[in-house]
A tleap script that builds the chain and sets N, CA, C and O, in Angstrom:
source leaprc.protein.ff14SB
mol = sequence {
  NMET ASP TRP GLY LYS GLN LEU GLN LEU LYS
  ALA GLY GLN SER THR GLU ILE SER GLU GLY
  ASP ARG LEU GLN LYS GLU ARG PHE ASP ARG
  VAL VAL ASN VAL MET LYS ASP PRO ALA ALA
  THR THR PHE SER PHE VAL VAL TYR PRO GLU
  LYS THR PRO ILE VAL GLU SER GLN ARG ALA
  ALA GLN GLU LEU ALA SER PHE GLY ILE PRO
  THR GLN LEU VAL VAL ALA ASN LEU VAL ILE
  PRO GLU GLU GLN ALA VAL THR PRO PHE PHE
  GLN ASN ARG HIE LYS MET GLN GLN LYS TYR
  LEU ALA GLU ILE SER SER HIE PHE PRO GLY
  THR VAL GLN LEU GLN VAL PRO MET TYR ALA
  ARG GLU ILE LYS GLY LEU ALA MET LEU GLY
  GLU ILE ALA ALA THR ILE CPHE
}
set mol.1.N position { -33.415 7.906 26.870 }
set mol.1.CA position { -33.434 6.514 27.577 }
set mol.1.C position { -32.871 6.624 28.915 }
set mol.1.O position { -31.885 7.314 29.175 }
set mol.2.N position { -33.434 6.021 29.644 }
set mol.2.CA position { -32.901 5.849 31.094 }
set mol.2.C position { -31.817 4.672 31.032 }
set mol.2.O position { -32.048 3.464 30.975 }
set mol.3.N position { -30.473 5.376 31.060 }
set mol.3.CA position { -29.566 4.226 31.049 }
set mol.3.C position { -29.454 3.583 32.313 }
set mol.3.O position { -29.047 2.421 32.336 }
set mol.4.N position { -29.806 4.268 33.550 }
set mol.4.CA position { -29.788 3.382 34.875 }
set mol.4.C position { -30.495 2.300 34.781 }
set mol.4.O position { -30.031 1.237 35.193 }
set mol.5.N position { -31.818 2.379 34.188 }
set mol.5.CA position { -32.613 0.924 34.201 }
set mol.5.C position { -32.157 0.162 33.266 }
set mol.5.O position { -32.437 -1.033 33.362 }
set mol.6.N position { -31.427 0.564 32.234 }
set mol.6.CA position { -30.715 -0.583 31.389 }
set mol.6.C position { -29.642 -1.280 32.294 }
set mol.6.O position { -29.599 -2.506 32.399 }
set mol.7.N position { -28.785 -0.443 32.938 }
set mol.7.CA position { -27.865 -1.168 33.656 }
set mol.7.C position { -28.382 -2.043 34.927 }
set mol.7.O position { -27.659 -2.896 35.440 }
set mol.8.N position { -29.585 -1.783 35.351 }
set mol.8.CA position { -30.096 -2.369 36.477 }
set mol.8.C position { -30.608 -3.774 35.909 }
set mol.8.O position { -30.369 -4.804 36.539 }
set mol.9.N position { -31.294 -3.795 34.746 }
set mol.9.CA position { -31.667 -4.868 34.156 }
set mol.9.C position { -30.603 -5.894 33.771 }
set mol.9.O position { -30.728 -7.110 33.916 }
set mol.10.N position { -29.476 -5.224 33.234 }
set mol.10.CA position { -28.253 -6.002 32.827 }
set mol.10.C position { -27.475 -6.612 34.127 }
set mol.10.O position { -26.951 -7.725 34.100 }
set mol.11.N position { -27.462 -5.796 35.212 }
set mol.11.CA position { -26.700 -6.198 36.266 }
set mol.11.C position { -27.411 -6.712 37.542 }
set mol.11.O position { -26.824 -6.985 38.589 }
set mol.12.N position { -28.705 -6.809 37.339 }
set mol.12.CA position { -29.457 -7.333 38.382 }
set mol.12.C position { -29.502 -6.402 39.563 }
set mol.12.O position { -29.078 -6.818 40.641 }
set mol.13.N position { -29.972 -5.199 39.460 }
set mol.13.CA position { -29.921 -4.267 40.512 }
set mol.13.C position { -28.759 -3.811 40.975 }
set mol.13.O position { -28.788 -3.008 41.906 }
set mol.14.N position { -27.558 -4.215 40.441 }
set mol.14.CA position { -26.399 -3.659 40.918 }
set mol.14.C position { -26.173 -2.297 40.311 }
set mol.14.O position { -26.526 -2.180 39.137 }
set mol.15.N position { -25.603 -1.163 40.954 }
set mol.15.CA position { -25.319 0.174 40.503 }
set mol.15.C position { -24.030 0.301 39.977 }
set mol.15.O position { -23.738 1.276 39.285 }
set mol.16.N position { -23.107 -0.718 40.274 }
set mol.16.CA position { -21.789 -0.573 39.756 }
set mol.16.C position { -21.556 -0.718 38.347 }
set mol.16.O position { -22.039 -1.664 37.725 }
set mol.17.N position { -20.785 0.237 37.760 }
set mol.17.CA position { -20.748 0.168 36.163 }
set mol.17.C position { -19.342 -0.394 35.890 }
set mol.17.O position { -18.332 0.048 36.437 }
set mol.18.N position { -19.353 -1.320 35.074 }
set mol.18.CA position { -18.110 -1.825 34.693 }
set mol.18.C position { -17.432 -0.819 33.562 }
set mol.18.O position { -17.961 0.205 33.131 }
set mol.19.N position { -16.146 -1.345 33.185 }
set mol.19.CA position { -15.508 -0.244 32.144 }
set mol.19.C position { -16.344 -0.482 30.867 }
set mol.19.O position { -16.744 0.456 30.177 }
set mol.20.N position { -16.583 -1.744 30.591 }
set mol.20.CA position { -17.215 -2.090 29.345 }
set mol.20.C position { -18.617 -1.394 29.289 }
set mol.20.O position { -19.061 -0.949 28.231 }
set mol.21.N position { -19.280 -1.321 30.458 }
set mol.21.CA position { -20.660 -0.541 30.367 }
set mol.21.C position { -20.554 0.944 30.233 }
set mol.21.O position { -21.398 1.638 29.666 }
set mol.22.N position { -19.393 1.410 30.829 }
set mol.22.CA position { -19.169 2.990 30.782 }
set mol.22.C position { -18.828 3.267 29.395 }
set mol.22.O position { -19.212 4.345 28.941 }
set mol.23.N position { -18.108 2.399 28.572 }
set mol.23.CA position { -17.856 2.671 27.281 }
set mol.23.C position { -19.017 2.722 26.442 }
set mol.23.O position { -19.212 3.560 25.561 }
set mol.24.N position { -19.867 1.666 26.805 }
set mol.24.CA position { -21.044 1.322 25.971 }
set mol.24.C position { -21.828 2.707 26.113 }
set mol.24.O position { -22.300 3.303 25.145 }
set mol.25.N position { -21.900 3.087 27.252 }
set mol.25.CA position { -22.859 4.238 27.489 }
set mol.25.C position { -22.294 5.574 26.813 }
set mol.25.O position { -23.052 6.382 26.276 }
set mol.26.N position { -21.014 5.734 26.872 }
set mol.26.CA position { -20.267 6.887 26.361 }
set mol.26.C position { -20.720 6.861 24.717 }
set mol.26.O position { -21.170 7.834 24.113 }
set mol.27.N position { -20.515 5.660 24.209 }
set mol.27.CA position { -20.792 5.391 22.655 }
set mol.27.C position { -22.252 5.545 22.494 }
set mol.27.O position { -22.574 6.234 21.526 }
set mol.28.N position { -23.238 5.054 23.232 }
set mol.28.CA position { -24.731 5.359 23.155 }
set mol.28.C position { -24.885 6.948 23.289 }
set mol.28.O position { -25.328 7.628 22.364 }
set mol.29.N position { -24.551 7.391 24.310 }
set mol.29.CA position { -24.768 8.963 24.383 }
set mol.29.C position { -24.262 9.834 23.097 }
set mol.29.O position { -24.931 10.781 22.683 }
set mol.30.N position { -23.112 9.466 22.539 }
set mol.30.CA position { -22.672 10.026 21.453 }
set mol.30.C position { -23.366 9.845 20.296 }
set mol.30.O position { -23.422 10.750 19.464 }
set mol.31.N position { -23.948 8.705 20.118 }
set mol.31.CA position { -24.982 8.406 18.893 }
set mol.31.C position { -26.176 9.167 18.952 }
set mol.31.O position { -26.703 9.662 17.956 }
set mol.32.N position { -26.673 9.280 20.283 }
set mol.32.CA position { -28.071 9.842 20.525 }
set mol.32.C position { -27.801 11.421 20.479 }
set mol.32.O position { -28.705 12.123 20.025 }
set mol.33.N position { -26.853 11.905 20.831 }
set mol.33.CA position { -26.532 13.232 20.569 }
set mol.33.C position { -26.394 13.833 19.145 }
set mol.33.O position { -26.707 14.967 18.785 }
set mol.34.N position { -25.818 12.752 18.359 }
set mol.34.CA position { -25.827 13.146 16.823 }
set mol.34.C position { -27.304 12.936 16.175 }
set mol.34.O position { -27.683 13.596 15.207 }
set mol.35.N position { -28.042 12.012 16.772 }
set mol.35.CA position { -29.300 11.922 16.421 }
set mol.35.C position { -30.294 13.063 16.679 }
set mol.35.O position { -31.185 13.367 15.885 }
set mol.36.N position { -30.090 13.615 17.748 }
set mol.36.CA position { -30.516 14.991 18.206 }
set mol.36.C position { -30.269 16.139 17.551 }
set mol.36.O position { -31.017 17.109 17.683 }
set mol.37.N position { -29.315 16.156 16.860 }
set mol.37.CA position { -28.701 17.304 16.199 }
set mol.37.C position { -29.333 17.403 14.874 }
set mol.37.O position { -28.874 16.684 13.986 }
set mol.38.N position { -30.352 18.212 14.597 }
set mol.38.CA position { -30.744 18.568 13.140 }
set mol.38.C position { -29.832 18.942 12.153 }
set mol.38.O position { -30.031 18.701 10.962 }
set mol.39.N position { -28.858 19.507 12.572 }
set mol.39.CA position { -27.663 19.911 11.629 }
set mol.39.C position { -26.923 18.728 11.306 }
set mol.39.O position { -26.229 18.780 10.290 }
set mol.40.N position { -26.941 17.559 12.048 }
set mol.40.CA position { -25.948 16.419 11.641 }
set mol.40.C position { -27.043 15.456 11.154 }
set mol.40.O position { -26.625 14.818 10.188 }
set mol.41.N position { -28.172 15.167 11.459 }
set mol.41.CA position { -29.045 14.139 11.155 }
set mol.41.C position { -30.486 14.718 10.756 }
set mol.41.O position { -31.080 15.628 11.335 }
set mol.42.N position { -30.891 14.036 9.709 }
set mol.42.CA position { -32.259 14.235 9.305 }
set mol.42.C position { -32.868 12.824 9.467 }
set mol.42.O position { -32.573 11.811 8.832 }
set mol.43.N position { -33.898 12.994 10.579 }
set mol.43.CA position { -34.622 11.593 10.601 }
set mol.43.C position { -36.018 11.663 10.025 }
set mol.43.O position { -36.911 12.355 10.514 }
set mol.44.N position { -36.156 10.855 8.885 }
set mol.44.CA position { -37.386 10.712 8.234 }
set mol.44.C position { -38.170 9.367 8.160 }
set mol.44.O position { -37.657 8.271 8.386 }
set mol.45.N position { -39.489 9.577 7.813 }
set mol.45.CA position { -40.232 8.397 7.742 }
set mol.45.C position { -40.843 8.194 6.367 }
set mol.45.O position { -41.448 9.124 5.834 }
set mol.46.N position { -40.721 7.097 5.812 }
set mol.46.CA position { -41.254 6.833 4.370 }
set mol.46.C position { -42.523 5.963 4.622 }
set mol.46.O position { -42.439 4.848 5.135 }
set mol.47.N position { -43.721 6.534 4.231 }
set mol.47.CA position { -44.970 5.770 4.646 }
set mol.47.C position { -45.659 5.564 3.327 }
set mol.47.O position { -45.453 6.352 2.404 }
set mol.48.N position { -46.451 4.560 3.201 }
set mol.48.CA position { -47.634 4.485 2.254 }
set mol.48.C position { -48.804 5.418 2.592 }
set mol.48.O position { -49.148 5.478 3.772 }
set mol.49.N position { -49.407 6.103 1.736 }
set mol.49.CA position { -50.606 6.906 2.278 }
set mol.49.C position { -51.946 6.096 2.542 }
set mol.49.O position { -53.000 6.163 1.908 }
set mol.50.N position { -51.627 5.308 3.652 }
set mol.50.CA position { -52.692 4.269 4.331 }
set mol.50.C position { -52.685 4.617 5.774 }
set mol.50.O position { -51.835 5.298 6.347 }
set mol.51.N position { -53.729 4.070 6.282 }
set mol.51.CA position { -53.939 4.362 7.745 }
set mol.51.C position { -52.811 3.752 8.631 }
set mol.51.O position { -52.137 4.497 9.342 }
set mol.52.N position { -52.599 2.414 8.597 }
set mol.52.CA position { -51.677 1.765 9.447 }
set mol.52.C position { -50.296 2.326 9.359 }
set mol.52.O position { -49.822 2.663 10.443 }
set mol.53.N position { -49.510 2.509 8.250 }
set mol.53.CA position { -48.123 2.961 8.147 }
set mol.53.C position { -48.273 4.355 8.729 }
set mol.53.O position { -47.358 4.579 9.522 }
set mol.54.N position { -49.123 5.368 8.600 }
set mol.54.CA position { -49.227 6.585 9.121 }
set mol.54.C position { -49.218 6.540 10.639 }
set mol.54.O position { -48.420 7.157 11.344 }
set mol.55.N position { -50.242 5.699 11.091 }
set mol.55.CA position { -50.281 5.758 12.628 }
set mol.55.C position { -48.913 4.984 13.278 }
set mol.55.O position { -48.418 5.398 14.326 }
set mol.56.N position { -48.461 4.041 12.686 }
set mol.56.CA position { -47.236 3.426 13.160 }
set mol.56.C position { -45.968 4.137 13.181 }
set mol.56.O position { -45.084 3.963 14.020 }
set mol.57.N position { -45.927 5.140 11.972 }
set mol.57.CA position { -44.967 6.116 11.977 }
set mol.57.C position { -45.047 7.329 12.915 }
set mol.57.O position { -44.085 7.927 13.397 }
set mol.58.N position { -46.420 7.609 13.104 }
set mol.58.CA position { -46.538 8.728 14.118 }
set mol.58.C position { -46.240 8.272 15.561 }
set mol.58.O position { -45.721 9.067 16.345 }
set mol.59.N position { -46.584 6.892 15.969 }
set mol.59.CA position { -46.302 6.340 17.233 }
set mol.59.C position { -44.540 6.260 17.362 }
set mol.59.O position { -43.972 6.470 18.434 }
set mol.60.N position { -43.939 5.983 16.316 }
set mol.60.CA position { -42.540 6.049 16.362 }
set mol.60.C position { -41.921 7.393 16.475 }
set mol.60.O position { -40.883 7.591 17.106 }
set mol.61.N position { -42.608 8.338 15.826 }
set mol.61.CA position { -41.842 9.807 15.835 }
set mol.61.C position { -42.240 10.341 17.144 }
set mol.61.O position { -41.572 11.274 17.588 }
set mol.62.N position { -43.408 9.809 17.953 }
set mol.62.CA position { -43.580 10.359 19.286 }
set mol.62.C position { -42.530 9.598 20.244 }
set mol.62.O position { -42.203 10.176 21.280 }
set mol.63.N position { -42.115 8.633 20.021 }
set mol.63.CA position { -41.216 7.944 20.878 }
set mol.63.C position { -39.869 8.590 20.732 }
set mol.63.O position { -39.181 8.957 21.685 }
set mol.64.N position { -39.515 8.712 19.341 }
set mol.64.CA position { -38.192 9.358 19.086 }
set mol.64.C position { -38.273 10.878 19.855 }
set mol.64.O position { -37.379 11.269 20.605 }
set mol.65.N position { -39.137 11.436 19.634 }
set mol.65.CA position { -39.307 12.874 20.240 }
set mol.65.C position { -39.192 12.885 21.854 }
set mol.65.O position { -38.724 13.838 22.477 }
set mol.66.N position { -39.673 11.715 22.438 }
set mol.66.CA position { -39.584 11.709 23.765 }
set mol.66.C position { -38.146 11.792 24.121 }
set mol.66.O position { -37.856 12.241 25.230 }
set mol.67.N position { -37.129 11.377 23.233 }
set mol.67.CA position { -35.792 11.092 23.317 }
set mol.67.C position { -35.211 12.374 22.901 }
set mol.67.O position { -33.984 12.466 22.938 }
set mol.68.N position { -35.873 13.324 22.529 }
set mol.68.CA position { -35.322 14.587 21.886 }
set mol.68.C position { -34.836 14.496 20.510 }
set mol.68.O position { -34.138 15.386 20.023 }
set mol.69.N position { -35.204 13.383 19.830 }
set mol.69.CA position { -34.914 13.263 18.482 }
set mol.69.C position { -36.173 13.705 17.597 }
set mol.69.O position { -37.248 13.106 17.631 }
set mol.70.N position { -35.911 14.827 16.801 }
set mol.70.CA position { -37.061 15.128 15.987 }
set mol.70.C position { -37.108 14.574 14.676 }
set mol.70.O position { -36.091 14.358 14.017 }
set mol.71.N position { -38.504 14.292 14.201 }
set mol.71.CA position { -38.696 13.873 12.890 }
set mol.71.C position { -38.664 15.117 12.090 }
set mol.71.O position { -39.168 16.109 12.617 }
set mol.72.N position { -38.162 15.231 10.916 }
set mol.72.CA position { -37.905 16.495 9.984 }
set mol.72.C position { -38.712 16.213 8.637 }
set mol.72.O position { -39.301 17.111 8.035 }
set mol.73.N position { -38.685 14.909 8.231 }
set mol.73.CA position { -39.107 14.648 6.977 }
set mol.73.C position { -40.235 13.496 6.827 }
set mol.73.O position { -40.098 12.498 7.534 }
set mol.74.N position { -41.131 13.559 6.117 }
set mol.74.CA position { -42.156 12.426 5.888 }
set mol.74.C position { -42.386 12.393 4.280 }
set mol.74.O position { -42.857 13.264 3.548 }
set mol.75.N position { -41.933 11.195 4.000 }
set mol.75.CA position { -42.206 11.056 2.350 }
set mol.75.C position { -43.450 9.904 2.296 }
set mol.75.O position { -43.450 8.822 2.883 }
set mol.76.N position { -44.398 10.398 1.512 }
set mol.76.CA position { -45.460 9.473 1.213 }
set mol.76.C position { -45.022 8.845 -0.182 }
set mol.76.O position { -44.832 9.552 -1.171 }
set mol.77.N position { -44.880 7.485 -0.184 }
set mol.77.CA position { -44.351 6.829 -1.458 }
set mol.77.C position { -45.620 6.071 -2.021 }
set mol.77.O position { -46.711 5.948 -1.466 }
set mol.78.N position { -45.244 5.623 -3.174 }
set mol.78.CA position { -46.476 4.891 -4.008 }
set mol.78.C position { -47.675 5.813 -4.086 }
set mol.78.O position { -48.728 5.263 -3.764 }
set mol.79.N position { -47.762 7.079 -4.436 }
set mol.79.CA position { -48.795 7.946 -4.488 }
set mol.79.C position { -49.398 7.613 -5.911 }
set mol.79.O position { -48.593 7.486 -6.834 }
set mol.80.N position { -50.588 7.480 -6.136 }
set mol.80.CA position { -51.042 7.396 -7.433 }
set mol.80.C position { -51.306 8.594 -8.079 }
set mol.80.O position { -52.150 9.264 -7.484 }
set mol.81.N position { -50.892 9.068 -9.044 }
set mol.81.CA position { -51.026 10.071 -9.604 }
set mol.81.C position { -52.608 10.318 -10.306 }
set mol.81.O position { -53.055 9.377 -10.963 }
set mol.82.N position { -53.354 11.429 -10.184 }
set mol.82.CA position { -54.651 11.634 -10.651 }
set mol.82.C position { -54.925 11.210 -11.986 }
set mol.82.O position { -55.958 10.634 -12.325 }
set mol.83.N position { -53.830 11.555 -12.846 }
set mol.83.CA position { -53.958 11.311 -14.378 }
set mol.83.C position { -53.981 9.662 -14.630 }
set mol.83.O position { -54.345 9.099 -15.663 }
set mol.84.N position { -53.487 9.034 -13.388 }
set mol.84.CA position { -53.457 7.614 -13.675 }
set mol.84.C position { -54.599 6.831 -13.162 }
set mol.84.O position { -54.741 5.642 -13.448 }
set mol.85.N position { -55.379 7.458 -12.440 }
set mol.85.CA position { -56.514 6.834 -11.649 }
set mol.85.C position { -57.795 6.945 -12.611 }
set mol.85.O position { -58.768 7.687 -12.477 }
set mol.86.N position { -57.509 5.929 -13.699 }
set mol.86.CA position { -58.588 5.912 -14.765 }
set mol.86.C position { -59.508 4.758 -14.784 }
set mol.86.O position { -60.441 4.650 -15.579 }
set mol.87.N position { -59.190 3.873 -13.840 }
set mol.87.CA position { -60.163 2.578 -13.679 }
set mol.87.C position { -60.870 2.770 -12.435 }
set mol.87.O position { -60.304 3.524 -11.644 }
set mol.88.N position { -62.042 2.239 -12.047 }
set mol.88.CA position { -62.583 2.301 -10.831 }
set mol.88.C position { -61.623 1.935 -9.540 }
set mol.88.O position { -61.547 2.690 -8.571 }
set mol.89.N position { -60.912 0.715 -9.631 }
set mol.89.CA position { -59.972 0.368 -8.739 }
set mol.89.C position { -58.846 1.647 -8.343 }
set mol.89.O position { -58.636 1.991 -7.180 }
set mol.90.N position { -58.272 2.179 -9.370 }
set mol.90.CA position { -57.218 3.232 -9.229 }
set mol.90.C position { -58.002 4.478 -8.618 }
set mol.90.O position { -57.575 5.065 -7.624 }
set mol.91.N position { -59.098 4.820 -9.231 }
set mol.91.CA position { -59.992 5.789 -8.758 }
set mol.91.C position { -60.185 5.709 -7.242 }
set mol.91.O position { -60.041 6.706 -6.533 }
set mol.92.N position { -60.502 4.543 -6.770 }
set mol.92.CA position { -60.860 4.541 -5.239 }
set mol.92.C position { -59.709 4.483 -4.533 }
set mol.92.O position { -59.659 4.967 -3.403 }
set mol.93.N position { -58.513 3.812 -5.180 }
set mol.93.CA position { -57.265 4.005 -4.209 }
set mol.93.C position { -56.651 5.381 -4.143 }
set mol.93.O position { -56.056 5.782 -3.143 }
set mol.94.N position { -56.847 6.218 -5.444 }
set mol.94.CA position { -56.435 7.652 -5.399 }
set mol.94.C position { -57.282 8.440 -4.414 }
set mol.94.O position { -56.767 9.233 -3.624 }
set mol.95.N position { -58.456 8.234 -4.466 }
set mol.95.CA position { -59.349 8.833 -3.372 }
set mol.95.C position { -58.954 8.565 -2.017 }
set mol.95.O position { -58.838 9.533 -1.265 }
set mol.96.N position { -58.732 7.415 -1.587 }
set mol.96.CA position { -58.402 6.843 -0.314 }
set mol.96.C position { -57.086 7.565 0.027 }
set mol.96.O position { -56.912 8.049 1.146 }
set mol.97.N position { -56.164 7.632 -0.943 }
set mol.97.CA position { -54.729 8.173 -0.610 }
set mol.97.C position { -54.762 9.628 -0.420 }
set mol.97.O position { -53.994 10.197 0.356 }
set mol.98.N position { -55.711 10.276 -1.173 }
set mol.98.CA position { -55.760 11.687 -1.067 }
set mol.98.C position { -56.432 12.021 0.567 }
set mol.98.O position { -56.032 13.036 1.135 }
set mol.99.N position { -57.255 11.295 1.128 }
set mol.99.CA position { -57.800 11.232 2.395 }
set mol.99.C position { -56.343 11.343 3.454 }
set mol.99.O position { -56.119 12.256 4.247 }
set mol.100.N position { -55.539 10.233 3.213 }
set mol.100.CA position { -54.524 9.917 4.144 }
set mol.100.C position { -53.393 10.997 3.756 }
set mol.100.O position { -52.676 11.384 4.680 }
set mol.101.N position { -53.197 11.462 2.598 }
set mol.101.CA position { -52.168 12.498 2.433 }
set mol.101.C position { -52.555 13.665 3.323 }
set mol.101.O position { -51.705 14.203 4.032 }
set mol.102.N position { -53.766 14.052 3.304 }
set mol.102.CA position { -54.160 15.242 4.180 }
set mol.102.C position { -54.034 14.939 5.594 }
set mol.102.O position { -53.708 15.834 6.374 }
set mol.103.N position { -54.289 13.632 6.036 }
set mol.103.CA position { -53.799 13.332 7.547 }
set mol.103.C position { -52.275 13.498 7.867 }
set mol.103.O position { -51.929 13.865 8.990 }
set mol.104.N position { -51.427 13.246 6.951 }
set mol.104.CA position { -50.120 13.173 7.109 }
set mol.104.C position { -49.859 14.611 7.748 }
set mol.104.O position { -49.242 14.649 8.812 }
set mol.105.N position { -50.293 15.788 7.160 }
set mol.105.CA position { -50.101 17.037 7.593 }
set mol.105.C position { -50.427 17.168 9.018 }
set mol.105.O position { -49.612 17.638 9.812 }
set mol.106.N position { -51.551 16.781 9.353 }
set mol.106.CA position { -52.015 16.877 10.887 }
set mol.106.C position { -51.367 15.882 11.732 }
set mol.106.O position { -51.444 16.054 12.948 }
set mol.107.N position { -50.734 14.857 11.276 }
set mol.107.CA position { -50.091 13.779 12.201 }
set mol.107.C position { -48.447 14.307 12.261 }
set mol.107.O position { -47.752 13.871 13.178 }
set mol.108.N position { -47.921 15.143 11.377 }
set mol.108.CA position { -46.691 15.238 11.409 }
set mol.108.C position { -46.419 16.972 11.270 }
set mol.108.O position { -45.684 17.419 10.389 }
set mol.109.N position { -46.994 17.689 12.087 }
set mol.109.CA position { -46.783 19.153 11.934 }
set mol.109.C position { -45.484 19.474 11.910 }
set mol.109.O position { -44.710 18.719 12.498 }
set mol.110.N position { -45.002 20.574 11.279 }
set mol.110.CA position { -43.696 21.032 11.351 }
set mol.110.C position { -42.603 20.260 10.605 }
set mol.110.O position { -41.406 20.548 10.609 }
set mol.111.N position { -43.167 19.271 9.982 }
set mol.111.CA position { -42.093 18.538 9.049 }
set mol.111.C position { -42.285 18.877 7.427 }
set mol.111.O position { -43.312 19.280 6.881 }
set mol.112.N position { -41.117 18.621 6.881 }
set mol.112.CA position { -41.102 18.661 5.428 }
set mol.112.C position { -41.769 17.449 5.113 }
set mol.112.O position { -41.509 16.412 5.724 }
set mol.113.N position { -42.843 17.520 3.953 }
set mol.113.CA position { -43.737 16.440 3.366 }
set mol.113.C position { -43.523 16.423 1.993 }
set mol.113.O position { -43.839 17.369 1.271 }
set mol.114.N position { -42.923 15.239 1.528 }
set mol.114.CA position { -42.866 14.975 0.147 }
set mol.114.C position { -43.797 13.819 -0.467 }
set mol.114.O position { -44.251 12.920 0.242 }
set mol.115.N position { -44.005 13.904 -1.641 }
set mol.115.CA position { -44.673 12.726 -2.299 }
set mol.115.C position { -44.068 12.104 -3.491 }
set mol.115.O position { -43.825 12.798 -4.478 }
set mol.116.N position { -43.812 10.854 -3.467 }
set mol.116.CA position { -43.124 10.209 -4.442 }
set mol.116.C position { -44.479 9.249 -5.001 }
set mol.116.O position { -45.161 8.425 -4.391 }
set mol.117.N position { -44.548 9.743 -6.451 }
set mol.117.CA position { -45.637 8.996 -7.219 }
set mol.117.C position { -45.139 7.448 -7.461 }
set mol.117.O position { -43.964 7.100 -7.345 }
set mol.118.N position { -46.174 6.616 -7.800 }
set mol.118.CA position { -46.035 5.367 -8.084 }
set mol.118.C position { -45.565 5.187 -9.626 }
set mol.118.O position { -46.101 5.700 -10.609 }
set mol.119.N position { -44.551 4.423 -9.601 }
set mol.119.CA position { -43.737 4.171 -10.815 }
set mol.119.C position { -44.216 2.910 -11.534 }
set mol.119.O position { -44.718 2.060 -10.799 }
set mol.120.N position { -44.153 2.641 -12.822 }
set mol.120.CA position { -44.473 1.337 -13.377 }
set mol.120.C position { -43.375 0.498 -13.138 }
set mol.120.O position { -43.561 -0.695 -13.380 }
set mol.121.N position { -42.218 0.855 -12.699 }
set mol.121.CA position { -41.142 -0.049 -12.437 }
set mol.121.C position { -40.641 0.266 -11.194 }
set mol.121.O position { -40.995 1.253 -10.549 }
set mol.122.N position { -39.620 -0.752 -10.753 }
set mol.122.CA position { -39.147 -0.705 -9.461 }
set mol.122.C position { -38.003 0.427 -9.318 }
set mol.122.O position { -37.190 0.610 -10.224 }
set mol.123.N position { -37.993 1.078 -8.275 }
set mol.123.CA position { -37.115 2.429 -8.030 }
set mol.123.C position { -35.780 1.733 -7.787 }
set mol.123.O position { -35.619 1.254 -6.665 }
set mol.124.N position { -34.863 1.618 -8.623 }
set mol.124.CA position { -33.500 0.934 -8.306 }
set mol.124.C position { -32.532 1.798 -9.383 }
set mol.124.O position { -32.824 2.128 -10.532 }
set mol.125.N position { -31.390 2.035 -8.702 }
set mol.125.CA position { -30.346 2.567 -9.238 }
set mol.125.C position { -30.278 4.212 -9.398 }
set mol.125.O position { -31.260 4.912 -9.155 }
set mol.126.N position { -29.125 4.702 -9.795 }
set mol.126.CA position { -28.946 6.158 -9.798 }
set mol.126.C position { -29.950 6.750 -10.724 }
set mol.126.O position { -30.623 7.686 -10.293 }
set mol.127.N position { -30.149 6.301 -12.008 }
set mol.127.CA position { -30.957 6.763 -12.938 }
set mol.127.C position { -32.330 7.084 -12.384 }
set mol.127.O position { -32.836 8.160 -12.704 }
set mol.128.N position { -32.962 6.279 -11.607 }
set mol.128.CA position { -34.256 6.197 -11.152 }
set mol.128.C position { -34.470 7.125 -10.099 }
set mol.128.O position { -35.477 7.823 -9.985 }
set mol.129.N position { -33.198 7.109 -9.101 }
set mol.129.CA position { -33.199 8.118 -8.178 }
set mol.129.C position { -33.140 9.522 -8.508 }
set mol.129.O position { -33.675 10.425 -7.866 }
set mol.130.N position { -32.330 9.657 -9.738 }
set mol.130.CA position { -32.385 11.189 -10.344 }
set mol.130.C position { -33.816 11.440 -10.809 }
set mol.130.O position { -34.289 12.577 -10.799 }
set mol.131.N position { -34.505 10.366 -11.218 }
set mol.131.CA position { -35.925 10.817 -11.847 }
set mol.131.C position { -36.861 11.140 -10.966 }
set mol.131.O position { -37.748 11.957 -11.215 }
set mol.132.N position { -36.733 10.497 -9.813 }
set mol.132.CA position { -37.463 10.816 -8.571 }
set mol.132.C position { -36.983 12.162 -8.179 }
set mol.132.O position { -37.817 13.068 -8.152 }
set mol.133.N position { -35.848 12.393 -7.897 }
set mol.133.CA position { -35.374 13.739 -7.367 }
set mol.133.C position { -35.899 14.854 -8.258 }
set mol.133.O position { -36.359 15.875 -7.747 }
set mol.134.N position { -35.840 14.681 -9.647 }
set mol.134.CA position { -36.446 15.603 -10.561 }
set mol.134.C position { -38.018 15.876 -10.332 }
set mol.134.O position { -38.457 17.020 -10.451 }
set mol.135.N position { -38.788 14.875 -10.024 }
set mol.135.CA position { -40.183 14.664 -9.778 }
set mol.135.C position { -40.595 15.476 -8.438 }
set mol.135.O position { -41.542 16.262 -8.426 }
set mol.136.N position { -39.881 15.238 -7.447 }
set mol.136.CA position { -40.282 15.859 -6.100 }
set mol.136.C position { -39.627 17.085 -5.844 }
set mol.136.O position { -40.169 17.846 -5.042 }
set mol.137.N position { -38.670 17.384 -6.321 }
set mol.137.CA position { -37.879 18.611 -5.960 }
set mol.137.C position { -37.913 19.681 -7.027 }
set mol.137.O position { -37.307 20.739 -6.859 }
savepdb mol mol.pdb
quit
């Protein structure tokens, strides 16, 4: 991020930095440095296996990359398992999802990619998180 442009917008072309602005910039720089450090932060996107969420996440990942913040993980959520695709509706959705799951690999090279299947109930609570962990890891 070009901090100088932010200050110009805030101060109306003045280049003098107040103590408050200096402290804010230092805090901002510390946060960005933590976000840039893959050992300290894992930046991930959770997407539905559909075109719009993938394209929007790719755009956001590119924007973050321009600041030196890498995307390390992409999770495809609500993936319909093949064995559950027994009606024409779910067969069509499953086929569509498979196409977009393949695209995730090309849109996010070098990232870890996980798939979370669609569950019949809401994912809420530690027990459900444990069930998901057992499924995807």
